[in-house]
C-alpha positions in Angstrom: 81.4 182.6 158.3 78.8 184.9 156.6 75.6 183.0 155.3 74.5 184.0 151.3 71.2 186.3 150.7 68.5 183.7 150.0 67.6 186.0 147.2 71.4 184.5 145.8 70.9 180.2 146.8 67.1 181.5 144.9 68.7 182.9 142.1 71.5 180.1 142.1 68.8 177.2 142.2 66.6 179.0 139.6 69.9 179.4 136.6 70.2 175.4 137.7 66.7 174.5 137.1 66.6 177.0 134.3 70.3 174.5 132.6 69.1 171.2 133.9 65.6 171.9 131.6 67.6 172.8 129.1 69.2 169.7 128.9 66.2 168.2 129.0 64.9 169.7 125.9 68.0 169.3 124.1 67.2 165.0 125.0 63.7 165.1 123.8 64.9 166.9 120.4 67.9 164.0 119.9 65.8 161.8 120.3 63.0 163.2 118.3 66.2 163.2 116.1 66.9 159.5 116.2 63.3 157.7 116.2 62.4 160.5 112.4 66.0 158.5 110.9 65.0 155.5 112.8 61.7 155.8 110.7 62.9 157.2 107.9 65.7 154.4 107.6 62.7 151.5 107.8 61.1 152.9 104.8 63.7 153.4 102.4 64.0 149.8 102.9 61.1 149.4 102.5 60.9 151.3 99.1 64.3 149.6 97.7 62.7 145.9 98.6 59.9 147.2 96.3 61.9 148.3 93.8 64.4 145.1 94.3 60.6 143.0 93.8 59.6 144.4 90.9 56.9 146.2 93.2 55.7 149.1 91.0 52.7 150.6 93.0 54.1 149.3 96.5 57.4 151.8 95.2 55.7 153.7 94.1 53.4 154.9 97.3 56.2 153.9 99.5 58.4 157.1 97.5 55.9 159.8 98.6 55.3 158.8 101.7 59.2 158.8 102.3 58.8 162.1 100.6 56.0 163.1 103.2 58.4 162.1 106.1 61.0 164.1 104.6 59.5 167.1 104.4 57.2 166.8 107.9 61.0 166.1 109.1 63.0 169.4 108.0 59.6 171.2 109.2 60.7 170.5 112.5 
């Protein structure tokens, strides 16, 4: 029974570590996207409330904030 050379084991460990790092990056991006969408939803809900309650100034400010958030989210 022959043993694998050390360099092959090291290479496999490197590949495994790279795969784990890639999955971790994906998980972080997914979490960040979910958080950004949650924030956008909150702002949109506030905007709707302001509009429904005839609070034009507050709605205008929230609309600007929402557009800004959308732009920032698209840049990511």
